[in-house]
C-alpha positions in Angstrom: -68.1 192.5 -34.9 -69.8 189.3 -35.8 -66.4 187.6 -36.0 -65.4 188.5 -32.5 -68.7 187.0 -31.1 -68.1 183.7 -33.1 -64.5 183.6 -31.9 -65.7 183.7 -28.3 -68.4 181.1 -28.9 -66.0 178.7 -30.5 -63.5 179.3 -27.6 -66.2 178.4 -25.1 -67.4 175.4 -27.1 -63.9 173.9 -27.6 -62.6 174.5 -24.3 -65.4 172.4 -22.7 -63.6 169.0 -23.5 -59.9 168.5 -23.0 -58.2 165.3 -23.8 -54.5 164.3 -23.5 -52.6 164.5 -26.7 -52.3 160.6 -27.0 -56.1 160.2 -26.6 -56.7 162.7 -29.3 -54.2 161.3 -31.7 -55.5 157.7 -31.1 -58.8 158.7 -32.5 -57.2 158.9 -35.9 -56.6 155.0 -35.8 -59.7 154.2 -38.0 -58.3 156.3 -40.7 -54.7 154.9 -40.3 -55.9 151.2 -40.0 -56.2 150.6 -43.7 -52.6 151.7 -44.3 -51.1 150.5 -41.1 -49.0 147.7 -42.7 -47.0 150.2 -44.8 -46.7 152.8 -42.0 -45.4 150.1 -39.6 -42.9 149.0 -42.3 -41.7 152.4 -42.8 -41.4 152.9 -39.1 -39.4 149.6 -38.8 -37.1 150.7 -41.7 -36.5 154.0 -39.9 -35.8 152.4 -36.6 -33.1 150.0 -38.3 -31.7 152.9 -40.2 -31.3 155.0 -36.9 -29.8 152.2 -35.0 -27.1 152.0 -37.6 -25.8 155.4 -36.5 -25.2 154.0 -33.0 -23.5 151.0 -34.5 -20.9 153.1 -36.3 -19.1 154.1 -33.0 -18.4 150.3 -32.4 -16.5 150.2 -35.7 -14.7 153.4 -34.8 -13.6 151.7 -31.4 -12.3 148.6 -33.3 -10.6 150.9 -35.8 -8.9 153.0 -33.2 -7.8 150.3 -30.8 -7.0 147.9 -33.5 -5.5 149.0 -37.0 -4.8 152.6 -35.9 -3.0 151.5 -32.6 -1.0 148.8 -34.4 -0.2 150.9 -37.6 -2.2 148.4 -39.8 -2.9 150.4 -43.0 -4.9 147.7 -44.6 -7.1 147.4 -41.5 -7.7 151.2 -41.6 -8.8 150.9 -45.2 -11.1 147.9 -44.4 -12.6 149.9 -41.4 -13.2 152.9 -43.6 -14.9 150.7 -46.0 -17.2 149.2 -43.2 -18.1 152.9 -42.2 -18.9 153.8 -45.8 -21.2 150.7 -46.2 -23.0 151.4 -43.0 -23.3 155.2 -44.0 -24.8 154.1 -47.4 -27.2 151.5 -45.8 -28.4 154.2 -43.3 -29.0 156.7 -46.2 -30.8 154.1 -48.4 -33.0 152.9 -45.4 -34.0 156.5 -44.8 -34.9 157.1 -48.4 -36.9 153.9 -48.3 -38.8 155.1 -45.3 -39.6 158.3 -47.0 -41.0 156.5 -50.0 -42.9 154.1 -47.9 -44.6 156.8 -45.9 -45.6 159.1 -48.6 -48.6 157.3 -50.1 -50.2 156.1 -47.0 -50.1 159.5 -45.2 -51.6 161.2 -48.3 -54.4 158.4 -48.3 -55.1 159.1 -44.5 -55.3 163.0 -45.3 -57.6 162.3 -48.1 -59.8 160.0 -46.2 -60.0 162.5 -43.3 -60.9 165.3 -45.7 -63.5 163.2 -47.5 -65.1 162.0 -44.1 -65.1 165.6 -42.8 -66.7 167.1 -46.0 -69.3 164.2 -46.2 -70.2 164.8 -42.5 -70.5 168.4 -43.0 -73.0 167.8 -45.8 -75.1 165.5 -43.5 -75.1 168.0 -40.5 -78.4 169.8 -39.8 -79.0 173.4 -41.0 -79.0 174.3 -37.2 -75.3 173.3 -37.0 -74.4 175.6 -39.9 -76.4 178.3 -38.2 -74.0 178.1 -35.2 -70.7 177.6 -37.0 -68.8 180.1 -39.1 -67.6 179.0 -42.4 -64.1 180.2 -41.8 -63.8 177.7 -38.7 -65.0 174.9 -41.0 -62.6 175.8 -43.7 -59.6 175.9 -41.5 -60.4 172.4 -40.1 -60.6 171.1 -43.6 -57.3 172.6 -44.8 -54.8 173.8 -42.2 -55.6 171.2 -39.5 -55.6 168.3 -41.9 -52.3 169.4 -43.2 -51.0 169.4 -39.6 -52.2 165.9 -39.1 -50.5 164.7 -42.4 -47.2 166.2 -41.2 -47.6 164.4 -38.0 -48.1 161.1 -39.7 -45.0 161.8 -42.0 -42.5 163.1 -39.4 -43.2 163.2 -35.6 -45.2 159.9 -35.3 -42.3 157.9 -37.0 -39.5 159.7 -35.4 -40.9 159.7 -31.8 -40.6 156.0 -32.2 -37.3 156.1 -34.0 -35.7 158.5 -31.6 -37.1 156.6 -28.6 -35.6 153.4 -29.9 -32.3 155.1 -30.8 -32.1 156.6 -27.4 -32.7 153.1 -25.7 -30.2 151.4 -27.9 -27.6 154.1 -27.5 -28.2 154.2 -23.7 -27.5 150.4 -23.5 -24.3 150.8 -25.5 -23.1 153.7 -23.3 -23.6 151.7 -20.1 -22.1 148.6 -21.7 -19.0 150.5 -22.8 -18.4 152.5 -19.5 -21.2 152.4 -17.1 -20.0 155.4 -14.8 -19.7 157.7 -17.8 -23.1 156.4 -19.2 -24.8 157.3 -15.9 -23.4 160.8 -16.3 -24.9 161.1 -19.8 -28.1 159.7 -18.7 -28.5 161.9 -15.7 -30.6 164.6 -17.7 -33.3 162.1 -18.7 -35.7 162.6 -15.8 -35.4 166.5 -15.8 -36.0 166.5 -19.6 -39.1 164.2 -19.2 -40.5 166.6 -16.7 -39.8 169.8 -18.6 -41.3 168.2 -21.9 -44.4 167.2 -20.0 -44.9 170.8 -18.8 -44.1 172.1 -22.2 -46.5 169.8 -24.0 -49.5 171.1 -21.9 -48.6 174.8 -22.4 -47.8 174.4 -26.1 -51.0 172.6 -26.8 -53.1 175.3 -25.2 -51.2 178.0 -27.4 -51.6 175.8 -30.5 -55.3 175.4 -29.9 -55.7 179.2 -29.5 -53.8 179.8 -32.7 -55.8 177.4 -34.7 -59.0 178.9 -33.6 -57.9 182.4 -34.4 -56.8 181.3 -37.9 -60.4 180.0 -38.4 -61.6 183.5 -37.2 -59.2 185.1 -39.6 -60.4 182.8 -42.5 -64.0 183.9 -41.7 -63.2 187.6 -42.0 -61.3 187.0 -45.3 -64.1 185.1 -46.7 -66.8 187.4 -45.7 -64.9 190.4 -47.0 -64.5 188.7 -50.3 -68.1 187.7 -50.6 -69.2 191.0 -49.3 -66.8 193.3 -51.4 -69.6 195.1 -53.0 -71.1 196.1 -49.6 -67.7 197.0 -48.3 -66.9 199.2 -51.2 -70.4 200.6 -51.5 -70.4 201.8 -47.9 -66.8 202.7 -47.8 -66.0 200.3 -45.0 -62.7 199.0 -46.3 -60.8 200.9 -43.6 -62.9 199.4 -40.7 -62.6 195.9 -42.3 -58.9 196.3 -42.7 -58.8 197.4 -39.1 -60.8 194.4 -37.9 -58.4 192.1 -40.0 -55.4 193.8 -38.6 -56.6 193.2 -35.1 -57.2 189.5 -35.6 -53.9 189.1 -37.5 -52.0 190.7 -34.5 -53.8 188.3 -32.3 -52.6 185.5 -34.3 -49.1 186.8 -34.5 -49.1 187.2 -30.7 -50.1 183.6 -30.3 -47.6 182.3 -32.7 -44.8 184.3 -31.0 -45.9 182.7 -27.7 -45.6 179.3 -29.4 -42.1 180.4 -30.7 -41.0 181.4 -27.2 -42.1 178.1 -25.7 -40.4 176.2 -28.5 -37.2 178.3 -27.8 -37.3 177.4 -24.2 -37.7 173.7 -24.6 -35.2 173.6 -27.4 -32.7 175.5 -25.3 -33.2 173.2 -22.2 -33.0 170.1 -24.5 -29.7 171.4 -25.8 -28.2 172.8 -22.6 -28.6 169.8 -20.3 -27.4 167.1 -22.7 -24.4 169.4 -23.7 -23.5 169.8 -20.0 -23.7 166.0 -19.5 -21.6 165.4 -22.6 -18.9 168.0 -21.5 -18.8 166.3 -18.0 -18.4 162.9 -19.7 -15.5 164.2 -22.0 -13.6 165.6 -19.1 -14.0 162.4 -17.0 -13.1 160.1 -20.0 -10.2 162.2 -21.0 -8.8 162.0 -17.3 -9.3 158.2 -17.3 -7.4 157.8 -20.7 -4.7 159.9 -19.4 -4.5 157.7 -16.3 -4.6 154.5 -18.4 -7.9 153.3 -17.0 -9.7 153.7 -20.4 -8.7 153.0 -23.9 -8.6 155.8 -26.4 -10.9 153.7 -28.8 -13.4 153.2 -25.9 -13.5 157.0 -25.3 -13.9 157.7 -29.1 -16.6 155.1 -29.4 -18.3 156.4 -26.1 -18.2 160.1 -27.4 -19.4 159.2 -30.9 -22.3 157.4 -29.5 -23.1 160.4 -27.4 -22.9 162.6 -30.4 -25.2 160.3 -32.3 -27.8 160.7 -29.6 -27.7 164.5 -29.7 -30.3 165.0 -32.4 -32.8 162.4 -31.0 -32.6 164.1 -27.6 -32.5 167.7 -28.8 -35.4 167.2 -31.2 -37.7 165.8 -28.5 -39.2 169.3 -27.8 -39.7 170.0 -31.5 -41.4 166.5 -31.9 -43.6 167.2 -28.9 -44.5 170.6 -30.3 -45.6 169.1 -33.6 -47.5 166.3 -31.8 -49.3 168.8 -29.6 -50.3 170.9 -32.7 -51.5 167.8 -34.4 -53.6 166.7 -31.2 -55.3 170.0 -31.2 -56.0 169.7 -34.9 -57.4 166.3 -34.3 -59.6 167.7 -31.6 -60.9 170.4 -33.8 -61.7 168.0 -36.6 -63.5 165.5 -34.3 -65.5 168.4 -32.9 -67.2 168.5 -36.3 -67.3 164.7 -36.9 -68.8 164.1 -33.4 -71.7 166.5 -34.1 -74.7 164.2 -34.6 -75.6 164.0 -38.3 -79.0 163.8 -39.6 -80.3 160.2 -39.8 -81.4 159.2 -43.2 -84.5 157.4 -41.9 -85.6 160.6 -40.1 -84.7 162.5 -37.1 -87.6 161.1 -35.0 -90.3 158.5 -35.6 -93.4 159.4 -37.4 -96.0 161.1 -35.2 -99.5 159.7 -35.0 -102.3 162.3 -35.5 -103.6 163.5 -32.1 -107.3 163.3 -33.1 -107.2 160.1 -35.0 -107.9 161.7 -38.4 -107.0 159.8 -41.6 -104.2 161.0 -43.6 -105.1 163.3 -46.4 -103.4 163.8 -49.7 -101.5 166.9 -50.8 -99.3 168.9 -48.2 -100.7 168.8 -44.6 -99.4 170.4 -41.4 -100.9 169.0 -38.3 -100.2 170.8 -35.1 -96.8 171.9 -36.1 -94.5 173.6 -33.6 -91.1 174.7 -34.2 -88.4 176.3 -31.9 -85.0 177.1 -33.2 -82.2 175.1 -31.4 -80.2 178.3 -30.5 -83.3 180.3 -29.3 -83.4 181.4 -25.6 -85.3 179.1 -23.4 -87.8 181.6 -22.5 -88.4 182.7 -26.2 -91.7 181.7 -27.8 -91.6 179.2 -30.5 -91.3 180.4 -34.1 -94.3 178.3 -35.1 -97.2 177.3 -32.9 -100.0 174.9 -33.5 -99.9 175.3 -37.3 -102.7 173.4 -39.1 -102.9 173.8 -42.8 -103.9 171.6 -45.7 -102.7 172.3 -49.3 -104.8 170.0 -51.5 -103.2 167.9 -54.3 -102.5 170.2 -57.3 -103.4 173.2 -55.5 -101.2 176.4 -55.1 -101.4 178.0 -51.6 -99.9 181.5 -51.1 -98.4 182.1 -47.6 -98.8 185.7 -46.5 -97.7 187.3 -43.3 -95.8 190.2 -41.8 -92.1 190.2 -41.4 -91.1 187.9 -38.6 -94.3 185.9 -38.7 -92.6 182.6 -39.5 -93.2 182.1 -43.3 -89.5 181.2 -44.2 -89.5 179.0 -41.2 -92.6 177.0 -42.2 -91.3 176.7 -45.7 -88.0 175.3 -44.5 -89.7 172.4 -42.7 -91.1 170.9 -45.9 -87.7 170.0 -47.6 -86.5 168.9 -44.0 -84.0 171.6 -43.6 -85.3 171.5 -40.1 -87.7 169.1 -38.3 -90.8 170.2 -36.3 -90.4 170.3 -32.6 -93.9 169.0 -32.4 -96.8 167.9 -34.7 -96.2 166.4 -38.1 -96.1 167.2 -41.9 -97.6 164.8 -44.4 -96.8 164.5 -48.0 -99.7 162.7 -49.9 -100.5 160.9 -46.6 -96.9 160.0 -45.8 -95.4 161.4 -42.6 -92.4 163.4 -43.6 -90.5 162.3 -40.5 -90.6 158.8 -41.7 -89.2 159.6 -45.1 -85.4 159.6 -45.7 -84.1 162.9 -46.6 -83.0 161.8 -50.1 -86.7 160.7 -50.8 -88.2 163.8 -49.3 -86.0 166.0 -51.4 -86.8 164.0 -54.4 -90.4 164.8 -53.9 -90.0 168.5 -52.9 -88.2 171.3 -54.8 -87.5 174.7 -53.3 -86.5 178.3 -54.4 -85.3 180.5 -51.8 -85.6 184.3 -51.6 -82.0 184.7 -51.7 -80.8 182.7 -54.8 -77.6 180.7 -54.3 -75.5 179.7 -57.3 -72.3 177.9 -57.4 -69.0 178.4 -59.4 -70.3 176.1 -62.1 -72.1 176.7 -65.5 -75.7 177.9 -66.0 -76.6 174.2 -67.0 -75.0 172.6 -64.1 -76.7 175.0 -61.6 -80.1 174.5 -63.1 -79.8 170.8 -63.5 -79.0 170.4 -59.8 -82.8 170.2 -59.4 -83.2 167.6 -62.1 -83.1 163.8 -61.8 -80.2 162.0 -63.4 -80.9 160.5 -66.8 -79.9 160.4 -70.3 -78.2 163.5 -71.7 -81.1 164.2 -74.1 -83.6 164.1 -71.2 -81.5 166.5 -69.1 -81.2 168.8 -72.1 -84.9 168.9 -72.5 -85.4 169.6 -68.7 -82.9 172.4 -69.0 -84.6 174.1 -72.0 -88.1 173.8 -70.3 -86.9 175.1 -66.8 -85.2 178.1 -68.5 -88.4 178.8 -70.5 -90.5 178.7 -67.4 -88.2 181.1 -65.6 -88.1 183.3 -68.7 -84.3 182.9 -68.7 -83.7 181.6 -72.2 -83.0 185.0 -73.7 -80.3 186.1 -71.3 -78.8 182.6 -71.2 -78.6 182.5 -75.0 -76.7 186.0 -74.8 -74.0 184.6 -72.5 -70.5 183.9 -74.2 -71.0 180.2 -74.1 -74.8 180.0 -73.6 -75.8 177.5 -70.9 -72.2 176.3 -70.6 -71.1 179.8 -69.4 -69.7 179.7 -65.7 -71.6 182.1 -63.4 -68.8 182.8 -61.1 -68.6 182.4 -57.2 -72.2 183.0 -55.9 -73.3 183.9 -59.4 -72.0 187.4 -58.9 -71.5 187.9 -62.7 -75.2 188.0 -63.1 -77.8 190.5 -62.0 -80.0 189.8 -59.0 -83.0 189.1 -61.2 -81.0 186.7 -63.5 -79.7 184.8 -60.4 -83.3 184.5 -59.1 -84.7 183.3 -62.4 -82.0 180.6 -62.5 -82.8 179.7 -58.9 -86.4 179.3 -60.1 -85.4 177.3 -63.1 -83.5 175.0 -60.7 -86.6 174.4 -58.6 -88.8 173.5 -61.6 -86.2 171.5 -63.6 -87.1 168.2 -61.9 -91.0 168.3 -62.2 -91.4 168.0 -58.5 -94.6 166.8 -56.9 -94.3 169.6 -54.3 -92.9 172.9 -54.9 -91.9 175.4 -52.3 -91.3 179.0 -53.5 -90.1 181.7 -51.1 -90.9 185.0 -52.7 -89.3 183.8 -55.9 -90.0 186.9 -58.1 -89.0 189.7 -55.7 -85.9 190.7 -57.7 -87.7 191.0 -61.1 -89.1 193.9 -62.9 -92.7 194.3 -63.5 -92.6 193.2 -67.2 -90.4 190.1 -66.6 -92.5 189.2 -63.5 -95.6 189.1 -65.6 -94.0 186.8 -68.1 -92.6 184.5 -65.5 -95.9 184.3 -63.8 -97.7 183.4 -67.0 -95.1 180.5 -67.7 -95.2 179.5 -64.0 -99.0 179.0 -64.1 -98.2 175.9 -66.3 -95.9 174.4 -63.7 -98.3 175.2 -60.8 -101.3 173.4 -62.5 -99.2 170.1 -62.3 -97.9 170.2 -58.9 -98.9 171.0 -55.2 -97.3 174.3 -54.3 -96.7 176.5 -51.2 -95.7 180.0 -52.3 -94.5 182.7 -50.0 -95.8 186.0 -51.3 -95.5 189.7 -50.4 -97.2 191.3 -53.5 -100.7 191.0 -54.8 -99.4 189.8 -58.3 -97.7 186.8 -56.6 -100.8 186.0 -54.5 -102.9 185.9 -57.7 -101.0 182.8 -58.8 -102.5 180.9 -56.0 -105.9 179.1 -55.5 -106.1 180.0 -52.0 -104.2 182.1 -49.4 -103.1 181.3 -45.9 -102.4 184.1 -43.4 -99.6 183.5 -41.0 -99.6 185.7 -37.9 -97.4 185.3 -34.9 -96.4 181.8 -35.8 -100.0 180.6 -36.4 -102.3 180.3 -39.2 -104.7 183.2 -38.6 -107.0 182.7 -41.7 -107.4 180.7 -44.9 -109.4 181.6 -48.0 -109.2 183.1 -51.5 -107.5 186.5 -52.0 -110.7 188.5 -52.5 -112.4 186.8 -49.6 -109.5 187.7 -47.2 -109.4 191.2 -48.6 -113.1 191.6 -47.6 -113.0 189.7 -44.3 -109.5 190.1 -42.7 -108.2 193.5 -41.8 -104.6 192.3 -41.2 -104.5 190.7 -44.7 -106.0 193.8 -46.2 -103.5 195.8 -44.6 -100.7 193.6 -45.9 -101.9 193.8 -49.4 -102.7 197.4 -49.6 -99.8 198.7 -47.7 -101.9 200.0 -44.7 -100.7 199.7 -41.0 -99.8 196.3 -40.3 -101.5 194.4 -37.5 -100.0 191.1 -36.2 -96.6 192.0 -37.5 -93.2 192.2 -35.9 -94.4 194.6 -33.1 -96.3 192.0 -31.2 -94.3 190.2 -28.5 -95.2 186.7 -29.6 -93.7 187.2 -33.0 -90.2 188.0 -32.1 -89.3 184.3 -32.4 -90.3 184.1 -36.0 -87.7 184.1 -38.8 
């Protein structure tokens, strides 16, 4: 399955760089810095509240050795009042900590999510070619939730429990140093066990998070491809694949649970054994008269107050390890180099010193996909093509000749490996992507619509402006795409939502809305990748007639597979094996080029995918 391959590749990629949990979590500091004052205040409040719990035994010591031993009833009531006040103060301080920490941690999570989403939008298409959507979704949801939980609970309480253990240890040694040493004996063994546990638990947590990403991919693909699954009766095989991944996740989660059970057991057993030994030794000393009863009560109460901080260390380390792996997974995406707005490379000078020409110009363009094998031929090699200002050029070629690849270079979905592309004499590599995409509009062969209304989908291609202007652009675009009639028949007209991926519409309707989106902004350059393939003959004829008006006012490159689409163009370029093999009018190429004639008439293809040099084309 595809999902299995993705899982393997993601495991290889993520296993390459391993950081300590502390180093991974420290990378969150730029996001924590804006709210650091409130977080530090919350931590300080929590430390004070926790330290009150180890002060209570001192009151108990005074109460037992004083009022209780001397029968002072008033003193007993006074001591009880002190204990009540200290308990209330501790509860109020912990409530204040919770209130202080809620807003800043939510702000950190929101900032991380916004940064991750914004960065994903700026990553090149080659990144999205490599990464599955499920892995990205799991990072933007599950992993960010783990990071927020870390900021809310373990981050604070690792500090709080550490301070509590330190203060409590000093008090234990001050009250009775020999018994204090007995209780402090498990510290070094616990530290060693927690260090080993952190490494193993971190590895298991990383594996589980990657597996959840793969599982998310399967669910998403199954939902989006439900028609294919049902149409081919593949629901059982998909359920089987999901079950295998779900069992893998369950196995990893059970390993995490076993590790957590072991560390929790060790963290409970060693302190309990030390506490029992201290209880026996302390009782013997009280019986011998070498220790007061109040001191023993205070000592044991202090030890009991330290039980939770000690026992919870494993749990805190586990949550911190999971958060560290979540941070690593998020920063794997954030560390990917984004597309620079000023261009991925400096503008290239023409090799032969030619002056820049108007229109759309390809000069010595070569392109190789980033994930292609080193020995694979480039998808495009030495492409030279000039689409004159206001001209429509049809791009024709066999499957795999590189037509879609060539059109993807114009809106800068990819950048050429070599050579340059000019828009009205300006090197495309020197233009910011926002400027380039304001000049160029595209309609792809596979129309993609979003879970929004018809109007919102179409007007994505239009410039921002006044409401009346956008309404006029919408009407014009729908008219050109011959979509007015079916849009008017929708329940709410252009305000009707089209559903996820536009699946509530037919293939032809989706394609017409994609075409309307491309022409809505009156672009100077129009790139159409077989935009009429899903239309019936009659609708195609009407769209072509309306489209001629648009093509007359723009410079267009149209990928065509049918003669009817080719006839929209002023000239035709034949792409073969990643190179421009011929340029001319439709009738001229029919007469003079056998490969073109075969493509247009349905005869045997020459220069198609059977040629070795074309296997790199897309």
